C-alpha positions as CSV (number, residue, x, y, z in Angstrom):
1,M,-12.6,15.2,59.4
2,R,-12.3,18.2,57.3
3,N,-8.6,17.5,57.4
4,G,-9.8,13.4,55.9
5,K,-11.8,14.9,53.1
6,L,-9.1,16.9,52.0
7,W,-7.0,13.6,51.1
8,V,-9.9,12.0,49.8
9,G,-9.9,15.2,47.7
10,G,-6.1,15.0,46.8
11,A,-6.4,11.6,46.4
12,L,-8.8,11.7,44.0
13,A,-7.5,14.8,41.9
14,L,-3.8,12.7,41.6
15,G,-5.4,10.4,40.7
16,F,-6.8,12.0,37.6
17,I,-4.1,12.6,36.5
18,A,-2.4,9.8,36.8
19,Y,-4.7,7.7,35.3
20,G,-7.4,10.0,33.2
21,P,-4.7,10.4,30.9
22,A,-4.4,7.1,30.3
23,A,-8.1,5.8,30.3
24,F,-9.0,8.3,27.9
25,A,-6.1,7.6,25.6
26,A,-7.6,3.7,26.2
27,D,-11.5,5.4,24.7
28,Q,-9.6,6.1,21.2
29,I,-10.2,4.2,18.6
30,V,-7.6,4.3,15.9
31,I,-9.6,3.6,12.0
32,T,-7.3,1.7,9.3
33,P,-7.9,3.5,5.6
34,G,-9.4,-0.4,5.4
35,Q,-12.2,-0.2,8.7
36,A,-12.6,4.1,8.1
37,K,-14.2,2.6,5.0
38,D,-16.0,-0.5,5.6
39,K,-17.7,2.3,8.9
40,T,-18.4,5.1,7.8
41,I,-19.2,4.5,3.8
42,T,-21.9,1.6,3.3
43,Y,-23.6,-0.2,5.8
44,Q,-24.9,-2.8,3.0
45,S,-22.9,-5.4,4.2
46,A,-24.5,-7.6,1.2
47,A,-23.9,-5.6,-1.5
48,P,-21.3,-5.8,-4.0
49,T,-17.3,-4.4,-3.5
50,R,-18.5,-2.5,-7.3
51,I,-21.1,1.0,-7.7
52,F,-23.0,-0.4,-10.8
53,T,-19.9,-1.2,-13.5
54,V,-16.9,0.9,-11.6
55,E,-15.1,-1.7,-9.1
56,K,-13.9,-0.6,-6.0
57,A,-10.3,-0.8,-5.0
58,A,-12.0,-3.2,-2.1
59,T,-12.3,-6.5,-2.2
60,L,-14.8,-9.1,-0.3
61,A,-12.7,-10.8,2.5
62,P,-12.2,-13.9,3.4
63,G,-14.7,-17.0,3.0
64,E,-17.7,-14.5,1.6
65,Q,-19.5,-14.4,-1.4
66,R,-21.9,-13.0,-3.8
67,F,-24.5,-13.6,-6.3
68,G,-26.4,-10.6,-8.7
69,A,-29.2,-10.8,-10.5
70,T,-30.4,-7.1,-12.4
71,L,-32.6,-6.7,-15.2
72,N,-32.7,-3.7,-17.2
73,V,-35.8,-2.3,-19.7
74,G,-33.7,-0.1,-22.0
75,N,-33.4,1.3,-25.7
76,L,-35.7,4.8,-24.6
77,G,-34.0,7.6,-26.1
78,V,-32.9,9.1,-29.3
79,G,-31.0,6.4,-31.3
80,G,-32.8,3.3,-29.2
81,S,-35.8,1.2,-30.6
82,A,-38.6,0.7,-29.7
83,P,-38.2,-0.5,-25.2
84,S,-37.8,-4.0,-24.9
85,L,-35.2,-5.8,-22.8
86,A,-32.5,-5.1,-24.9
87,G,-31.2,-3.9,-21.4
88,G,-30.7,-6.9,-21.0
89,V,-30.7,-9.3,-17.4
90,N,-27.3,-9.6,-16.2
91,L,-26.5,-12.3,-14.0
92,R,-23.1,-11.8,-11.1
93,A,-21.0,-13.9,-8.4
94,D,-18.1,-12.9,-7.5
95,T,-16.3,-14.9,-4.5
96,N,-12.9,-14.5,-2.1
97,I,-9.9,-16.8,-3.4
98,A,-7.3,-15.5,-1.2
99,P,-7.0,-12.2,1.2
100,G,-6.9,-9.1,-0.9
101,A,-8.6,-11.1,-3.6
102,E,-11.4,-11.7,-5.4
103,A,-13.1,-13.7,-8.7
104,G,-15.6,-13.0,-10.6
105,L,-17.9,-14.1,-13.5
106,A,-21.1,-12.1,-15.1
107,I,-23.2,-13.3,-18.2
108,T,-25.5,-10.9,-19.3
109,G,-28.5,-11.6,-22.3
110,M,-30.2,-9.0,-24.4
111,G,-32.6,-9.5,-27.2
112,A,-35.6,-7.7,-29.2
113,G,-37.5,-10.7,-30.0
114,G,-36.9,-13.9,-31.9
115,A,-33.9,-16.4,-31.0
116,Q,-31.9,-14.0,-34.2
117,N,-31.9,-11.0,-32.0
118,L,-30.5,-12.8,-29.4
119,F,-27.2,-11.0,-28.5
120,G,-25.0,-10.7,-25.0
121,N,-22.0,-11.7,-23.5
122,I,-19.6,-13.5,-20.6
123,V,-16.9,-11.6,-18.5
124,L,-14.4,-13.0,-15.6
125,D,-12.9,-10.9,-14.0
126,G,-10.6,-11.0,-11.2
127,K,-9.7,-8.4,-8.5
128,M,-6.9,-7.2,-6.1
129,H,-6.3,-5.0,-3.1
130,W,-2.6,-4.1,-3.2
131,S,-2.2,-1.5,-0.5
132,E,-4.0,1.4,2.1
133,F,-2.3,4.2,3.1
134,S,-3.6,8.0,4.2
135,L,-3.6,11.2,2.2
136,G,-3.4,13.5,5.5
137,T,-7.1,12.5,7.5
138,T,-7.6,10.3,3.8
139,P,-8.1,7.2,3.6
140,V,-7.1,6.0,0.1
141,E,-7.3,2.3,-1.1
142,V,-5.3,1.4,-4.5
143,G,-5.9,-2.0,-6.2
144,G,-5.1,-3.9,-9.5
145,L,-8.3,-5.1,-12.2
146,A,-8.5,-7.9,-15.3
147,T,-10.9,-8.5,-17.2
148,L,-11.2,-11.3,-19.7
149,G,-14.6,-11.0,-22.0
150,G,-17.1,-12.3,-25.3
151,M,-18.9,-11.1,-27.0
152,F,-22.0,-13.9,-29.4
153,A,-24.7,-13.0,-30.7
154,G,-27.0,-14.9,-32.8
155,G,-25.3,-18.3,-31.5
156,G,-21.9,-17.2,-32.1
157,L,-19.0,-15.6,-30.8
158,G,-18.6,-12.0,-32.5
159,S,-15.3,-10.2,-31.0
160,A,-13.3,-10.8,-27.2
161,S,-11.0,-8.9,-24.9
162,V,-8.7,-8.1,-22.3
163,G,-8.9,-5.8,-20.0
164,V,-6.5,-4.4,-17.4
165,G,-7.4,-1.4,-14.7
166,I,-6.0,0.3,-11.4
167,P,-9.2,1.0,-8.8
168,L,-8.5,3.2,-6.3
169,T,-10.6,4.8,-3.8
170,M,-11.1,7.6,-1.6
171,A,-13.2,6.9,1.7
172,F,-14.5,11.1,3.1
173,S,-16.3,11.3,5.6
174,R,-19.8,10.1,4.3
175,I,-18.8,9.7,0.3
176,N,-16.8,7.1,-1.0
177,L,-15.0,8.3,-4.5
178,T,-13.5,5.6,-7.2
179,A,-11.2,5.8,-10.4
180,V,-10.1,2.9,-12.9
181,P,-8.1,3.9,-14.8
182,G,-6.9,1.6,-18.0
183,F,-7.3,-0.1,-21.0
184,N,-8.9,-2.6,-23.1
185,F,-7.6,-5.2,-26.0
186,G,-10.2,-6.0,-28.5
187,F,-9.9,-8.2,-30.6
188,A,-12.4,-10.6,-34.1
189,A,-13.0,-14.2,-32.1
190,Q,-15.4,-15.6,-34.6
191,G,-16.7,-19.3,-35.0
192,L,-15.7,-20.1,-31.2
193,M,-19.3,-21.3,-30.6
194,P,-21.7,-23.5,-32.4
195,G,-23.8,-21.2,-35.0
196,G,-20.8,-19.1,-35.3
197,T,-19.8,-17.5,-38.7
198,P,-16.5,-18.6,-40.1
199,A,-13.3,-18.9,-37.4
200,A,-11.4,-16.0,-38.0
201,A,-9.2,-13.4,-35.6
202,A,-8.1,-10.1,-36.2
203,A,-6.5,-7.5,-33.4
204,A,-9.8,-4.3,-32.9
205,G,-6.0,-2.3,-30.9
206,F,-6.6,-0.6,-27.6
207,V,-9.3,1.3,-26.2
208,P,-8.2,3.7,-23.5
209,A,-10.7,3.7,-20.8
210,L,-11.6,5.8,-17.5
211,G,-14.3,4.3,-15.5
212,L,-15.9,7.7,-12.3
213,G,-17.4,6.8,-9.7
214,L,-19.2,7.9,-5.6
215,D,-20.9,6.6,-3.2
216,W,-23.2,8.8,-0.6
217,L,-24.0,7.4,2.3
218,L,-27.7,8.7,3.2
219,T,-28.8,6.8,5.7
220,D,-27.3,3.8,7.8
221,R,-29.3,1.3,5.1
222,L,-29.2,4.0,2.0
223,S,-26.5,5.3,-0.9
224,A,-27.0,6.9,-3.7
225,L,-24.5,5.3,-5.9
226,L,-23.0,7.3,-9.4
227,D,-20.7,6.2,-11.9
228,G,-19.6,6.0,-15.4
229,N,-16.8,4.5,-18.0
230,V,-15.6,6.8,-20.6
231,G,-13.4,4.7,-23.5
232,Y,-12.1,6.2,-27.1
233,S,-11.7,4.0,-30.0
234,G,-12.7,5.3,-33.1
235,G,-14.4,7.3,-31.2
236,L,-16.4,8.8,-27.5
237,S,-18.1,6.2,-26.2
238,T,-19.6,6.7,-23.0
239,Q,-22.1,4.9,-20.1
240,G,-23.2,5.3,-16.7
241,N,-25.5,5.0,-14.3
242,V,-26.9,7.2,-10.9
243,G,-29.6,5.1,-8.6
244,L,-29.6,3.9,-5.3
245,R,-28.8,1.1,-2.9
246,Y,-30.3,0.0,-0.1
247,G,-29.4,-2.9,2.8
248,I,-32.4,-4.8,3.3
249,S,-30.2,-7.2,5.5
250,D,-26.9,-8.8,6.5
251,A,-28.6,-11.0,3.8
252,F,-29.8,-9.1,1.3
253,A,-29.8,-5.7,-0.9
254,G,-31.4,-3.6,-4.1
255,D,-30.5,-1.0,-6.2
256,L,-33.1,1.1,-8.9
257,F,-31.2,3.0,-11.5
258,L,-31.4,5.2,-14.0
259,G,-28.4,3.9,-17.0
260,Y,-27.5,5.8,-19.8
261,Q,-25.5,5.1,-23.2
262,G,-23.7,7.3,-26.1
263,N,-21.6,6.9,-28.7
264,P,-21.2,10.3,-30.8
265,T,-20.2,7.6,-33.4
266,N,-23.2,5.5,-34.5
267,A,-25.6,8.5,-33.2
268,I,-26.9,5.9,-31.0
269,N,-27.5,7.6,-27.2
270,S,-30.4,5.7,-25.2
271,A,-31.4,5.1,-21.6
272,T,-32.0,1.8,-19.4
273,V,-33.7,1.4,-16.6
274,G,-32.8,-0.8,-14.0
275,L,-33.4,-2.8,-10.8
276,G,-31.4,-5.5,-9.0
277,G,-30.9,-7.6,-6.0
278,Y,-27.7,-9.3,-4.7
279,Y,-27.1,-12.1,-1.4
280,A,-24.0,-12.0,0.6
281,F,-23.7,-16.1,1.2
């Protein structure tokens, strides 16, 4: 009996030596940079592929679409006028158009009373996910971004701009960091809408810009977000947001944030309070 137990024990030991490492190796999960970002940074599956205004390098997966709406109450602070809806209402739709590529359309309307004071912008953008790699154990994603925008006021299109950028996103344990260096080229484009001033087209020059953003996972559903943009065109112009994003379900996510706009050139410094929501379909 004792010899039988020794044989059984020896067989189990040999089996563990022979097959144990393979079994443990099979249990190990190799996570690609894209999977690492998706699994450790955000569980809000209905959220867009941007922070507030700064685009991440990631794009929507094939077959995915997002619709979002944001309400801002603005002109709060030094240099701002009386509190109003001057921060505006923003509507945006994004869709995957090919593997690693998405397109978006955003419309923002703002005003402080009276049709003559209404103004806003329309922005069409496209984004591509170019590559992903690792720096040591840190996943890095690289993308390309292009935008075409128009600003209208008083019923006429007053200016337009073309912009390009290169989103770079690094995913750490619970933090996603994004930087988007780029530039915009603005020009006057009046008279292109009914009621606008006489037609004109005059170059306004290149505007170098830098966007920075942080996505910090607090819980499986809640993230703290921080982003900002800096540009220079005859003076420094800044814009930033800080707030929270909560994943309500697989189809809905919501934002609550504070925003800031500053332009030392014209001494305007104002804040906004924003509430946003997203729907995935």
